[in-house]
ZAGU-853085 format. One record per residue (C-alpha): residue in one letter; x, y, z negated. Coordinates in nm, 2 decimals, padded with zeros to 4 digits, always signed. Last residue first. Example, Ala and Ser with C-alpha at 12.3 -4.5 7.8 and 13.67 -1.06 7.14 Angstrom:
2
<vofi><rest>s</rest><east>+01.37</east><north>-00.11</north><up>-00.71</up></vofi>
<vofi><rest>a</rest><east>+01.23</east><north>-00.45</north><up>-00.78</up></vofi>
//
This chain:
311
<vofi><rest>x</rest><east>-09.53</east><north>-02.10</north><up>+09.48</up></vofi>
<vofi><rest>x</rest><east>-09.86</east><north>-02.22</north><up>+09.62</up></vofi>
<vofi><rest>x</rest><east>-09.78</east><north>-02.10</north><up>+09.95</up></vofi>
<vofi><rest>x</rest><east>-09.48</east><north>-02.32</north><up>+09.94</up></vofi>
<vofi><rest>x</rest><east>-09.69</east><north>-02.65</north><up>+09.79</up></vofi>
<vofi><rest>x</rest><east>-09.95</east><north>-02.55</north><up>+10.08</up></vofi>
<vofi><rest>x</rest><east>-09.70</east><north>-02.57</north><up>+10.33</up></vofi>
<vofi><rest>x</rest><east>-09.55</east><north>-02.90</north><up>+10.26</up></vofi>
<vofi><rest>x</rest><east>-09.73</east><north>-03.18</north><up>+10.52</up></vofi>
<vofi><rest>x</rest><east>-09.73</east><north>-02.88</north><up>+10.79</up></vofi>
<vofi><rest>x</rest><east>-09.36</east><north>-02.83</north><up>+10.70</up></vofi>
<vofi><rest>x</rest><east>-09.25</east><north>-03.18</north><up>+10.76</up></vofi>
<vofi><rest>x</rest><east>-09.41</east><north>-03.19</north><up>+11.10</up></vofi>
<vofi><rest>x</rest><east>-09.26</east><north>-02.86</north><up>+11.23</up></vofi>
<vofi><rest>x</rest><east>-08.91</east><north>-03.01</north><up>+11.11</up></vofi>
<vofi><rest>x</rest><east>-09.00</east><north>-03.27</north><up>+11.35</up></vofi>
<vofi><rest>x</rest><east>-08.88</east><north>-03.59</north><up>+11.19</up></vofi>
<vofi><rest>x</rest><east>-08.60</east><north>-03.83</north><up>+11.04</up></vofi>
<vofi><rest>x</rest><east>-08.73</east><north>-04.12</north><up>+10.85</up></vofi>
<vofi><rest>x</rest><east>-08.87</east><north>-04.07</north><up>+10.52</up></vofi>
<vofi><rest>x</rest><east>-08.74</east><north>-04.13</north><up>+10.13</up></vofi>
<vofi><rest>x</rest><east>-08.58</east><north>-03.78</north><up>+10.12</up></vofi>
<vofi><rest>x</rest><east>-08.68</east><north>-03.61</north><up>+10.41</up></vofi>
<vofi><rest>x</rest><east>-08.50</east><north>-03.59</north><up>+10.72</up></vofi>
<vofi><rest>x</rest><east>-08.53</east><north>-03.27</north><up>+10.93</up></vofi>
<vofi><rest>x</rest><east>-08.57</east><north>-03.16</north><up>+11.30</up></vofi>
<vofi><rest>x</rest><east>-08.58</east><north>-02.85</north><up>+11.43</up></vofi>
<vofi><rest>x</rest><east>-08.50</east><north>-02.58</north><up>+11.17</up></vofi>
<vofi><rest>x</rest><east>-08.45</east><north>-02.23</north><up>+11.29</up></vofi>
<vofi><rest>x</rest><east>-08.18</east><north>-02.07</north><up>+11.15</up></vofi>
<vofi><rest>x</rest><east>-08.23</east><north>-01.70</north><up>+11.02</up></vofi>
<vofi><rest>x</rest><east>-08.00</east><north>-01.39</north><up>+11.05</up></vofi>
<vofi><rest>x</rest><east>-07.73</east><north>-01.27</north><up>+10.78</up></vofi>
<vofi><rest>x</rest><east>-07.74</east><north>-01.39</north><up>+10.44</up></vofi>
<vofi><rest>x</rest><east>-08.02</east><north>-01.67</north><up>+10.57</up></vofi>
<vofi><rest>x</rest><east>-08.38</east><north>-01.66</north><up>+10.63</up></vofi>
<vofi><rest>x</rest><east>-08.56</east><north>-02.01</north><up>+10.74</up></vofi>
<vofi><rest>x</rest><east>-08.73</east><north>-02.06</north><up>+11.07</up></vofi>
<vofi><rest>x</rest><east>-08.95</east><north>-02.34</north><up>+11.11</up></vofi>
<vofi><rest>x</rest><east>-08.97</east><north>-02.54</north><up>+11.43</up></vofi>
<vofi><rest>x</rest><east>-09.04</east><north>-02.52</north><up>+11.81</up></vofi>
<vofi><rest>x</rest><east>-09.42</east><north>-02.55</north><up>+11.77</up></vofi>
<vofi><rest>x</rest><east>-09.43</east><north>-02.25</north><up>+11.53</up></vofi>
<vofi><rest>x</rest><east>-09.36</east><north>-02.18</north><up>+11.18</up></vofi>
<vofi><rest>x</rest><east>-09.22</east><north>-01.82</north><up>+11.01</up></vofi>
<vofi><rest>x</rest><east>-09.05</east><north>-01.70</north><up>+10.70</up></vofi>
<vofi><rest>x</rest><east>-08.93</east><north>-02.00</north><up>+10.52</up></vofi>
<vofi><rest>x</rest><east>-08.74</east><north>-01.81</north><up>+10.24</up></vofi>
<vofi><rest>x</rest><east>-08.39</east><north>-01.94</north><up>+10.16</up></vofi>
<vofi><rest>x</rest><east>-08.21</east><north>-01.60</north><up>+10.20</up></vofi>
<vofi><rest>x</rest><east>-08.49</east><north>-01.31</north><up>+10.14</up></vofi>
<vofi><rest>x</rest><east>-08.60</east><north>-01.21</north><up>+10.50</up></vofi>
<vofi><rest>x</rest><east>-08.47</east><north>-01.14</north><up>+10.86</up></vofi>
<vofi><rest>x</rest><east>-08.52</east><north>-01.35</north><up>+11.18</up></vofi>
<vofi><rest>x</rest><east>-08.25</east><north>-01.35</north><up>+11.43</up></vofi>
<vofi><rest>x</rest><east>-08.23</east><north>-01.69</north><up>+11.50</up></vofi>
<vofi><rest>x</rest><east>-07.97</east><north>-01.98</north><up>+11.52</up></vofi>
<vofi><rest>x</rest><east>-08.08</east><north>-02.32</north><up>+11.61</up></vofi>
<vofi><rest>x</rest><east>-08.08</east><north>-02.61</north><up>+11.39</up></vofi>
<vofi><rest>x</rest><east>-08.09</east><north>-02.99</north><up>+11.39</up></vofi>
<vofi><rest>x</rest><east>-08.06</east><north>-03.28</north><up>+11.12</up></vofi>
<vofi><rest>x</rest><east>-08.13</east><north>-03.12</north><up>+10.80</up></vofi>
<vofi><rest>x</rest><east>-08.16</east><north>-03.32</north><up>+10.51</up></vofi>
<vofi><rest>x</rest><east>-08.43</east><north>-03.25</north><up>+10.28</up></vofi>
<vofi><rest>x</rest><east>-08.33</east><north>-03.38</north><up>+09.91</up></vofi>
<vofi><rest>x</rest><east>-08.64</east><north>-03.41</north><up>+09.67</up></vofi>
<vofi><rest>x</rest><east>-08.70</east><north>-03.16</north><up>+09.36</up></vofi>
<vofi><rest>x</rest><east>-08.98</east><north>-02.99</north><up>+09.54</up></vofi>
<vofi><rest>x</rest><east>-08.74</east><north>-02.89</north><up>+09.77</up></vofi>
<vofi><rest>x</rest><east>-08.36</east><north>-02.91</north><up>+09.77</up></vofi>
<vofi><rest>x</rest><east>-08.14</east><north>-02.81</north><up>+10.11</up></vofi>
<vofi><rest>x</rest><east>-07.91</east><north>-03.07</north><up>+10.28</up></vofi>
<vofi><rest>x</rest><east>-07.64</east><north>-03.13</north><up>+10.52</up></vofi>
<vofi><rest>x</rest><east>-07.56</east><north>-03.44</north><up>+10.62</up></vofi>
<vofi><rest>x</rest><east>-07.28</east><north>-03.73</north><up>+10.51</up></vofi>
<vofi><rest>x</rest><east>-07.29</east><north>-03.82</north><up>+10.77</up></vofi>
<vofi><rest>x</rest><east>-07.61</east><north>-03.74</north><up>+10.99</up></vofi>
<vofi><rest>x</rest><east>-07.45</east><north>-03.43</north><up>+11.10</up></vofi>
<vofi><rest>x</rest><east>-07.16</east><north>-03.34</north><up>+10.92</up></vofi>
<vofi><rest>x</rest><east>-07.03</east><north>-03.05</north><up>+11.15</up></vofi>
<vofi><rest>x</rest><east>-07.39</east><north>-02.97</north><up>+11.32</up></vofi>
<vofi><rest>x</rest><east>-07.54</east><north>-02.88</north><up>+11.01</up></vofi>
<vofi><rest>x</rest><east>-07.23</east><north>-02.71</north><up>+10.89</up></vofi>
<vofi><rest>x</rest><east>-07.20</east><north>-02.49</north><up>+11.21</up></vofi>
<vofi><rest>x</rest><east>-07.60</east><north>-02.39</north><up>+11.17</up></vofi>
<vofi><rest>x</rest><east>-07.54</east><north>-02.29</north><up>+10.82</up></vofi>
<vofi><rest>x</rest><east>-07.24</east><north>-02.04</north><up>+10.92</up></vofi>
<vofi><rest>x</rest><east>-07.38</east><north>-01.92</north><up>+11.25</up></vofi>
<vofi><rest>x</rest><east>-07.69</east><north>-01.83</north><up>+11.03</up></vofi>
<vofi><rest>x</rest><east>-07.47</east><north>-01.61</north><up>+10.79</up></vofi>
<vofi><rest>x</rest><east>-07.45</east><north>-01.77</north><up>+10.40</up></vofi>
<vofi><rest>x</rest><east>-07.65</east><north>-01.67</north><up>+10.10</up></vofi>
<vofi><rest>x</rest><east>-07.87</east><north>-01.97</north><up>+10.20</up></vofi>
<vofi><rest>x</rest><east>-07.57</east><north>-02.20</north><up>+10.09</up></vofi>
<vofi><rest>x</rest><east>-07.67</east><north>-02.53</north><up>+10.23</up></vofi>
<vofi><rest>x</rest><east>-07.58</east><north>-02.85</north><up>+09.98</up></vofi>
<vofi><rest>x</rest><east>-07.35</east><north>-03.04</north><up>+10.21</up></vofi>
<vofi><rest>x</rest><east>-07.06</east><north>-02.86</north><up>+10.05</up></vofi>
<vofi><rest>x</rest><east>-07.10</east><north>-03.01</north><up>+09.71</up></vofi>
<vofi><rest>x</rest><east>-07.02</east><north>-03.35</north><up>+09.81</up></vofi>
<vofi><rest>x</rest><east>-06.66</east><north>-03.24</north><up>+09.91</up></vofi>
<vofi><rest>x</rest><east>-06.51</east><north>-03.30</north><up>+10.24</up></vofi>
<vofi><rest>x</rest><east>-06.16</east><north>-03.40</north><up>+10.28</up></vofi>
<vofi><rest>x</rest><east>-05.93</east><north>-03.09</north><up>+10.34</up></vofi>
<vofi><rest>x</rest><east>-05.84</east><north>-03.03</north><up>+10.72</up></vofi>
<vofi><rest>x</rest><east>-05.55</east><north>-02.85</north><up>+10.67</up></vofi>
<vofi><rest>x</rest><east>-05.36</east><north>-02.52</north><up>+10.86</up></vofi>
<vofi><rest>x</rest><east>-05.04</east><north>-02.48</north><up>+11.04</up></vofi>
<vofi><rest>x</rest><east>-05.07</east><north>-02.16</north><up>+11.27</up></vofi>
<vofi><rest>x</rest><east>-04.74</east><north>-02.10</north><up>+11.29</up></vofi>
<vofi><rest>x</rest><east>-04.50</east><north>-02.40</north><up>+11.20</up></vofi>
<vofi><rest>x</rest><east>-04.47</east><north>-02.48</north><up>+11.53</up></vofi>
<vofi><rest>x</rest><east>-04.47</east><north>-02.87</north><up>+11.60</up></vofi>
<vofi><rest>x</rest><east>-04.16</east><north>-03.02</north><up>+11.74</up></vofi>
<vofi><rest>x</rest><east>-04.22</east><north>-03.17</north><up>+12.10</up></vofi>
<vofi><rest>x</rest><east>-04.20</east><north>-03.54</north><up>+12.19</up></vofi>
<vofi><rest>x</rest><east>-04.03</east><north>-03.60</north><up>+12.52</up></vofi>
<vofi><rest>x</rest><east>-04.21</east><north>-03.83</north><up>+12.77</up></vofi>
<vofi><rest>x</rest><east>-04.04</east><north>-03.99</north><up>+13.05</up></vofi>
<vofi><rest>x</rest><east>-03.83</east><north>-04.20</north><up>+12.83</up></vofi>
<vofi><rest>x</rest><east>-03.93</east><north>-04.50</north><up>+12.98</up></vofi>
<vofi><rest>x</rest><east>-04.01</east><north>-04.63</north><up>+12.64</up></vofi>
<vofi><rest>x</rest><east>-04.16</east><north>-04.29</north><up>+12.52</up></vofi>
<vofi><rest>x</rest><east>-04.36</east><north>-04.30</north><up>+12.83</up></vofi>
<vofi><rest>x</rest><east>-04.52</east><north>-04.65</north><up>+12.80</up></vofi>
<vofi><rest>x</rest><east>-04.62</east><north>-04.59</north><up>+12.40</up></vofi>
<vofi><rest>x</rest><east>-04.79</east><north>-04.21</north><up>+12.49</up></vofi>
<vofi><rest>x</rest><east>-04.95</east><north>-04.31</north><up>+12.82</up></vofi>
<vofi><rest>x</rest><east>-05.13</east><north>-04.63</north><up>+12.62</up></vofi>
<vofi><rest>x</rest><east>-05.21</east><north>-04.40</north><up>+12.31</up></vofi>
<vofi><rest>x</rest><east>-05.36</east><north>-04.12</north><up>+12.59</up></vofi>
<vofi><rest>x</rest><east>-05.56</east><north>-04.39</north><up>+12.78</up></vofi>
<vofi><rest>x</rest><east>-05.72</east><north>-04.52</north><up>+12.45</up></vofi>
<vofi><rest>x</rest><east>-05.80</east><north>-04.16</north><up>+12.30</up></vofi>
<vofi><rest>x</rest><east>-06.04</east><north>-04.03</north><up>+12.55</up></vofi>
<vofi><rest>x</rest><east>-06.36</east><north>-04.23</north><up>+12.49</up></vofi>
<vofi><rest>x</rest><east>-06.31</east><north>-04.23</north><up>+12.10</up></vofi>
<vofi><rest>x</rest><east>-06.25</east><north>-03.85</north><up>+12.12</up></vofi>
<vofi><rest>x</rest><east>-06.56</east><north>-03.82</north><up>+12.31</up></vofi>
<vofi><rest>x</rest><east>-06.76</east><north>-04.05</north><up>+12.08</up></vofi>
<vofi><rest>x</rest><east>-06.61</east><north>-03.86</north><up>+11.76</up></vofi>
<vofi><rest>x</rest><east>-06.72</east><north>-03.50</north><up>+11.92</up></vofi>
<vofi><rest>x</rest><east>-07.11</east><north>-03.66</north><up>+11.99</up></vofi>
<vofi><rest>x</rest><east>-07.09</east><north>-03.74</north><up>+11.60</up></vofi>
<vofi><rest>x</rest><east>-06.97</east><north>-03.40</north><up>+11.50</up></vofi>
<vofi><rest>x</rest><east>-07.22</east><north>-03.24</north><up>+11.64</up></vofi>
<vofi><rest>x</rest><east>-07.21</east><north>-03.05</north><up>+11.97</up></vofi>
<vofi><rest>x</rest><east>-07.51</east><north>-02.74</north><up>+12.01</up></vofi>
<vofi><rest>x</rest><east>-07.25</east><north>-02.45</north><up>+12.02</up></vofi>
<vofi><rest>x</rest><east>-07.02</east><north>-02.58</north><up>+12.24</up></vofi>
<vofi><rest>x</rest><east>-06.69</east><north>-02.76</north><up>+12.14</up></vofi>
<vofi><rest>x</rest><east>-06.44</east><north>-02.76</north><up>+12.42</up></vofi>
<vofi><rest>x</rest><east>-06.14</east><north>-03.07</north><up>+12.41</up></vofi>
<vofi><rest>x</rest><east>-05.79</east><north>-02.97</north><up>+12.45</up></vofi>
<vofi><rest>x</rest><east>-05.56</east><north>-03.30</north><up>+12.52</up></vofi>
<vofi><rest>x</rest><east>-05.18</east><north>-03.33</north><up>+12.35</up></vofi>
<vofi><rest>x</rest><east>-04.94</east><north>-03.57</north><up>+12.41</up></vofi>
<vofi><rest>x</rest><east>-04.63</east><north>-03.62</north><up>+12.24</up></vofi>
<vofi><rest>x</rest><east>-04.63</east><north>-03.44</north><up>+11.94</up></vofi>
<vofi><rest>x</rest><east>-04.36</east><north>-03.45</north><up>+11.69</up></vofi>
<vofi><rest>x</rest><east>-04.46</east><north>-03.52</north><up>+11.34</up></vofi>
<vofi><rest>x</rest><east>-04.60</east><north>-03.34</north><up>+11.11</up></vofi>
<vofi><rest>x</rest><east>-04.93</east><north>-03.50</north><up>+11.03</up></vofi>
<vofi><rest>x</rest><east>-04.86</east><north>-03.54</north><up>+10.68</up></vofi>
<vofi><rest>x</rest><east>-04.52</east><north>-03.55</north><up>+10.59</up></vofi>
<vofi><rest>x</rest><east>-04.37</east><north>-03.90</north><up>+10.57</up></vofi>
<vofi><rest>x</rest><east>-04.34</east><north>-03.89</north><up>+10.97</up></vofi>
<vofi><rest>x</rest><east>-04.51</east><north>-04.03</north><up>+11.24</up></vofi>
<vofi><rest>x</rest><east>-04.45</east><north>-03.94</north><up>+11.57</up></vofi>
<vofi><rest>x</rest><east>-04.77</east><north>-03.80</north><up>+11.75</up></vofi>
<vofi><rest>x</rest><east>-05.03</east><north>-03.84</north><up>+11.99</up></vofi>
<vofi><rest>x</rest><east>-05.27</east><north>-03.52</north><up>+12.01</up></vofi>
<vofi><rest>x</rest><east>-05.64</east><north>-03.50</north><up>+12.03</up></vofi>
<vofi><rest>x</rest><east>-05.84</east><north>-03.19</north><up>+12.08</up></vofi>
<vofi><rest>x</rest><east>-06.02</east><north>-02.88</north><up>+11.93</up></vofi>
<vofi><rest>x</rest><east>-06.18</east><north>-02.58</north><up>+12.10</up></vofi>
<vofi><rest>x</rest><east>-06.47</east><north>-02.31</north><up>+12.03</up></vofi>
<vofi><rest>x</rest><east>-06.40</east><north>-02.33</north><up>+11.65</up></vofi>
<vofi><rest>x</rest><east>-06.68</east><north>-02.26</north><up>+11.43</up></vofi>
<vofi><rest>x</rest><east>-06.51</east><north>-02.33</north><up>+11.11</up></vofi>
<vofi><rest>x</rest><east>-06.75</east><north>-02.59</north><up>+11.03</up></vofi>
<vofi><rest>x</rest><east>-06.72</east><north>-02.76</north><up>+11.41</up></vofi>
<vofi><rest>x</rest><east>-06.32</east><north>-02.74</north><up>+11.36</up></vofi>
<vofi><rest>x</rest><east>-06.38</east><north>-02.90</north><up>+10.99</up></vofi>
<vofi><rest>x</rest><east>-06.60</east><north>-03.18</north><up>+11.09</up></vofi>
<vofi><rest>x</rest><east>-06.33</east><north>-03.33</north><up>+11.35</up></vofi>
<vofi><rest>x</rest><east>-05.98</east><north>-03.28</north><up>+11.14</up></vofi>
<vofi><rest>x</rest><east>-06.13</east><north>-03.45</north><up>+10.85</up></vofi>
<vofi><rest>x</rest><east>-05.84</east><north>-03.60</north><up>+10.69</up></vofi>
<vofi><rest>x</rest><east>-05.55</east><north>-03.41</north><up>+10.76</up></vofi>
<vofi><rest>x</rest><east>-05.37</east><north>-03.15</north><up>+10.97</up></vofi>
<vofi><rest>x</rest><east>-05.62</east><north>-02.95</north><up>+11.12</up></vofi>
<vofi><rest>x</rest><east>-05.41</east><north>-02.68</north><up>+11.31</up></vofi>
<vofi><rest>x</rest><east>-05.07</east><north>-02.83</north><up>+11.41</up></vofi>
<vofi><rest>x</rest><east>-05.18</east><north>-02.98</north><up>+11.60</up></vofi>
<vofi><rest>x</rest><east>-05.46</east><north>-02.97</north><up>+11.85</up></vofi>
<vofi><rest>x</rest><east>-05.70</east><north>-03.22</north><up>+11.65</up></vofi>
<vofi><rest>x</rest><east>-05.81</east><north>-03.57</north><up>+11.61</up></vofi>
<vofi><rest>x</rest><east>-05.49</east><north>-03.76</north><up>+11.55</up></vofi>
<vofi><rest>x</rest><east>-05.32</east><north>-04.07</north><up>+11.73</up></vofi>
<vofi><rest>x</rest><east>-05.03</east><north>-04.19</north><up>+11.57</up></vofi>
<vofi><rest>x</rest><east>-04.74</east><north>-04.37</north><up>+11.70</up></vofi>
<vofi><rest>x</rest><east>-04.50</east><north>-04.52</north><up>+11.47</up></vofi>
<vofi><rest>x</rest><east>-04.14</east><north>-04.55</north><up>+11.65</up></vofi>
<vofi><rest>x</rest><east>-03.87</east><north>-04.78</north><up>+11.81</up></vofi>
<vofi><rest>x</rest><east>-03.82</east><north>-05.09</north><up>+11.69</up></vofi>
<vofi><rest>x</rest><east>-04.09</east><north>-05.14</north><up>+11.45</up></vofi>
<vofi><rest>x</rest><east>-04.02</east><north>-05.17</north><up>+11.07</up></vofi>
<vofi><rest>x</rest><east>-03.88</east><north>-04.80</north><up>+10.97</up></vofi>
<vofi><rest>x</rest><east>-04.24</east><north>-04.66</north><up>+10.92</up></vofi>
<vofi><rest>x</rest><east>-04.34</east><north>-04.89</north><up>+10.68</up></vofi>
<vofi><rest>x</rest><east>-04.00</east><north>-04.84</north><up>+10.43</up></vofi>
<vofi><rest>x</rest><east>-04.07</east><north>-04.51</north><up>+10.52</up></vofi>
<vofi><rest>x</rest><east>-04.38</east><north>-04.55</north><up>+10.31</up></vofi>
<vofi><rest>x</rest><east>-04.74</east><north>-04.51</north><up>+10.51</up></vofi>
<vofi><rest>x</rest><east>-05.05</east><north>-04.33</north><up>+10.37</up></vofi>
<vofi><rest>x</rest><east>-05.39</east><north>-04.55</north><up>+10.42</up></vofi>
<vofi><rest>x</rest><east>-05.67</east><north>-04.44</north><up>+10.60</up></vofi>
<vofi><rest>x</rest><east>-05.58</east><north>-04.63</north><up>+10.93</up></vofi>
<vofi><rest>x</rest><east>-05.77</east><north>-04.34</north><up>+11.13</up></vofi>
<vofi><rest>x</rest><east>-05.55</east><north>-04.42</north><up>+11.45</up></vofi>
<vofi><rest>x</rest><east>-05.20</east><north>-04.56</north><up>+11.40</up></vofi>
<vofi><rest>x</rest><east>-05.01</east><north>-04.75</north><up>+11.65</up></vofi>
<vofi><rest>x</rest><east>-04.69</east><north>-04.96</north><up>+11.52</up></vofi>
<vofi><rest>x</rest><east>-04.45</east><north>-04.99</north><up>+11.80</up></vofi>
<vofi><rest>x</rest><east>-04.16</east><north>-05.23</north><up>+11.93</up></vofi>
<vofi><rest>x</rest><east>-04.29</east><north>-05.52</north><up>+11.71</up></vofi>
<vofi><rest>x</rest><east>-04.06</east><north>-05.77</north><up>+11.57</up></vofi>
<vofi><rest>x</rest><east>-04.33</east><north>-05.99</north><up>+11.43</up></vofi>
<vofi><rest>x</rest><east>-04.11</east><north>-06.10</north><up>+11.15</up></vofi>
<vofi><rest>x</rest><east>-04.13</east><north>-05.74</north><up>+11.02</up></vofi>
<vofi><rest>x</rest><east>-04.49</east><north>-05.74</north><up>+11.02</up></vofi>
<vofi><rest>x</rest><east>-04.53</east><north>-06.05</north><up>+10.77</up></vofi>
<vofi><rest>x</rest><east>-04.23</east><north>-05.91</north><up>+10.55</up></vofi>
<vofi><rest>x</rest><east>-04.42</east><north>-05.60</north><up>+10.50</up></vofi>
<vofi><rest>x</rest><east>-04.73</east><north>-05.84</north><up>+10.40</up></vofi>
<vofi><rest>x</rest><east>-04.52</east><north>-05.98</north><up>+10.15</up></vofi>
<vofi><rest>x</rest><east>-04.40</east><north>-05.64</north><up>+10.04</up></vofi>
<vofi><rest>x</rest><east>-04.74</east><north>-05.49</north><up>+09.94</up></vofi>
<vofi><rest>x</rest><east>-04.71</east><north>-05.21</north><up>+09.78</up></vofi>
<vofi><rest>x</rest><east>-04.67</east><north>-04.95</north><up>+10.08</up></vofi>
<vofi><rest>x</rest><east>-04.95</east><north>-05.15</north><up>+10.22</up></vofi>
<vofi><rest>x</rest><east>-05.21</east><north>-05.04</north><up>+09.97</up></vofi>
<vofi><rest>x</rest><east>-05.52</east><north>-05.24</north><up>+09.94</up></vofi>
<vofi><rest>x</rest><east>-05.39</east><north>-05.44</north><up>+10.22</up></vofi>
<vofi><rest>x</rest><east>-05.60</east><north>-05.63</north><up>+10.48</up></vofi>
<vofi><rest>x</rest><east>-05.36</east><north>-05.80</north><up>+10.74</up></vofi>
<vofi><rest>x</rest><east>-05.56</east><north>-05.94</north><up>+11.05</up></vofi>
<vofi><rest>x</rest><east>-05.40</east><north>-06.16</north><up>+11.30</up></vofi>
<vofi><rest>x</rest><east>-05.57</east><north>-06.16</north><up>+11.65</up></vofi>
<vofi><rest>x</rest><east>-05.86</east><north>-06.39</north><up>+11.76</up></vofi>
<vofi><rest>x</rest><east>-05.99</east><north>-06.16</north><up>+12.01</up></vofi>
<vofi><rest>x</rest><east>-06.35</east><north>-06.14</north><up>+11.84</up></vofi>
<vofi><rest>x</rest><east>-06.15</east><north>-06.13</north><up>+11.51</up></vofi>
<vofi><rest>x</rest><east>-05.98</east><north>-05.80</north><up>+11.58</up></vofi>
<vofi><rest>x</rest><east>-06.29</east><north>-05.63</north><up>+11.73</up></vofi>
<vofi><rest>x</rest><east>-06.45</east><north>-05.73</north><up>+11.36</up></vofi>
<vofi><rest>x</rest><east>-06.14</east><north>-05.58</north><up>+11.17</up></vofi>
<vofi><rest>x</rest><east>-06.15</east><north>-05.27</north><up>+11.37</up></vofi>
<vofi><rest>x</rest><east>-06.54</east><north>-05.25</north><up>+11.27</up></vofi>
<vofi><rest>x</rest><east>-06.44</east><north>-05.27</north><up>+10.91</up></vofi>
<vofi><rest>x</rest><east>-06.55</east><north>-05.57</north><up>+10.74</up></vofi>
<vofi><rest>x</rest><east>-06.87</east><north>-05.57</north><up>+10.50</up></vofi>
<vofi><rest>x</rest><east>-06.85</east><north>-05.72</north><up>+10.15</up></vofi>
<vofi><rest>x</rest><east>-07.21</east><north>-05.72</north><up>+10.04</up></vofi>
<vofi><rest>x</rest><east>-07.34</east><north>-05.43</north><up>+09.82</up></vofi>
<vofi><rest>x</rest><east>-07.72</east><north>-05.56</north><up>+09.87</up></vofi>
<vofi><rest>x</rest><east>-07.85</east><north>-05.25</north><up>+09.97</up></vofi>
<vofi><rest>x</rest><east>-07.59</east><north>-05.19</north><up>+10.20</up></vofi>
<vofi><rest>x</rest><east>-07.20</east><north>-05.21</north><up>+10.20</up></vofi>
<vofi><rest>x</rest><east>-06.93</east><north>-05.32</north><up>+09.97</up></vofi>
<vofi><rest>x</rest><east>-06.60</east><north>-05.31</north><up>+10.10</up></vofi>
<vofi><rest>x</rest><east>-06.34</east><north>-05.53</north><up>+10.31</up></vofi>
<vofi><rest>x</rest><east>-06.01</east><north>-05.42</north><up>+10.29</up></vofi>
<vofi><rest>x</rest><east>-05.84</east><north>-05.16</north><up>+10.52</up></vofi>
<vofi><rest>x</rest><east>-05.69</east><north>-05.29</north><up>+10.85</up></vofi>
<vofi><rest>x</rest><east>-05.39</east><north>-05.39</north><up>+10.99</up></vofi>
<vofi><rest>x</rest><east>-05.43</east><north>-05.54</north><up>+11.31</up></vofi>
<vofi><rest>x</rest><east>-05.17</east><north>-05.80</north><up>+11.51</up></vofi>
<vofi><rest>x</rest><east>-04.97</east><north>-05.86</north><up>+11.82</up></vofi>
<vofi><rest>x</rest><east>-05.12</east><north>-05.62</north><up>+12.05</up></vofi>
<vofi><rest>x</rest><east>-04.91</east><north>-05.70</north><up>+12.38</up></vofi>
<vofi><rest>x</rest><east>-04.93</east><north>-05.39</north><up>+12.61</up></vofi>
<vofi><rest>x</rest><east>-04.88</east><north>-05.31</north><up>+12.97</up></vofi>
<vofi><rest>x</rest><east>-05.16</east><north>-05.54</north><up>+13.12</up></vofi>
<vofi><rest>x</rest><east>-05.39</east><north>-05.35</north><up>+12.86</up></vofi>
<vofi><rest>x</rest><east>-05.68</east><north>-05.56</north><up>+12.76</up></vofi>
<vofi><rest>x</rest><east>-05.54</east><north>-05.58</north><up>+12.40</up></vofi>
<vofi><rest>x</rest><east>-05.48</east><north>-05.18</north><up>+12.45</up></vofi>
<vofi><rest>x</rest><east>-05.81</east><north>-05.12</north><up>+12.53</up></vofi>
<vofi><rest>x</rest><east>-05.98</east><north>-05.29</north><up>+12.25</up></vofi>
<vofi><rest>x</rest><east>-05.78</east><north>-05.13</north><up>+12.01</up></vofi>
<vofi><rest>x</rest><east>-05.86</east><north>-04.80</north><up>+12.14</up></vofi>
<vofi><rest>x</rest><east>-06.21</east><north>-04.83</north><up>+12.17</up></vofi>
<vofi><rest>x</rest><east>-06.21</east><north>-04.93</north><up>+11.82</up></vofi>
<vofi><rest>x</rest><east>-06.07</east><north>-04.65</north><up>+11.67</up></vofi>
<vofi><rest>x</rest><east>-06.38</east><north>-04.45</north><up>+11.63</up></vofi>
<vofi><rest>x</rest><east>-06.55</east><north>-04.72</north><up>+11.49</up></vofi>
<vofi><rest>x</rest><east>-06.35</east><north>-04.70</north><up>+11.15</up></vofi>
<vofi><rest>x</rest><east>-06.04</east><north>-04.88</north><up>+11.01</up></vofi>
<vofi><rest>x</rest><east>-05.72</east><north>-04.87</north><up>+11.22</up></vofi>
<vofi><rest>x</rest><east>-05.33</east><north>-04.98</north><up>+11.22</up></vofi>
<vofi><rest>x</rest><east>-05.26</east><north>-05.16</north><up>+11.55</up></vofi>
<vofi><rest>x</rest><east>-04.90</east><north>-05.37</north><up>+11.57</up></vofi>
<vofi><rest>x</rest><east>-04.75</east><north>-05.33</north><up>+11.89</up></vofi>
<vofi><rest>x</rest><east>-04.53</east><north>-05.54</north><up>+12.14</up></vofi>
<vofi><rest>x</rest><east>-04.48</east><north>-05.34</north><up>+12.50</up></vofi>
<vofi><rest>x</rest><east>-04.51</east><north>-05.60</north><up>+12.77</up></vofi>
<vofi><rest>x</rest><east>-04.20</east><north>-05.71</north><up>+12.94</up></vofi>
<vofi><rest>x</rest><east>-04.12</east><north>-05.65</north><up>+13.32</up></vofi>
<vofi><rest>x</rest><east>-04.11</east><north>-05.25</north><up>+13.32</up></vofi>
//
């Protein structure tokens, strides 16, 4: 291959930054521009803040497009057509592309999806895999089609999920593994050394967007399910329970075998605080009480146990 592969990169959150930076530095790829979500208010002052992908693009002096909805912004589509890209690359962009957008690149639009397709198509595949107690997930590069995450798969890579792995740790693994996969996919498609494979329809399931009400811990559920929820939404948005009209986020747990009425504190030790579930119990190791920083659960419990006993 004598000429570099010309791409436009579509992405928004931090998980996509490593891939953008890798492609920028690749000797095989020429990143022509970046498309990302518009700046959004953040922090207490609600100051408009650029996405992590935009910040990376600015660092490397790349043109940046920020459509509210790229399907409805013909001016931006015209600018992208003028760039004459070989491929579009999408990774956690956050908008659905129309057929008119998909038809712009010379060859294809390639998407990096964080699951072993056809399982967990949709918005929150990594978190859903942990919440569901899966022992394995992975990442795929695929040809983008109009139907959600249904395109032919180019490369897939399995990732093991241990019983203690949380979603932020899994994000880091995906962020590290994705860049080379994307580059290999682009080169393989252009050189015809990769033949995309159709997804089988058996095993299709969707990773629905997380709802706020799902974050409230239901102690009636088995201990494994509570533990997986805590791992699956670690810090963002975070699993929680209510105590004395305050939100107590649960940061780290361990499955135990204690028995009691679901939701009751049944034991306290140097290791943590044990709460009964519908089946078994969980040991709370770290918590973050409303208005306070993260702390050991045993320290939080020591400060409130008189309230608990009074009830």
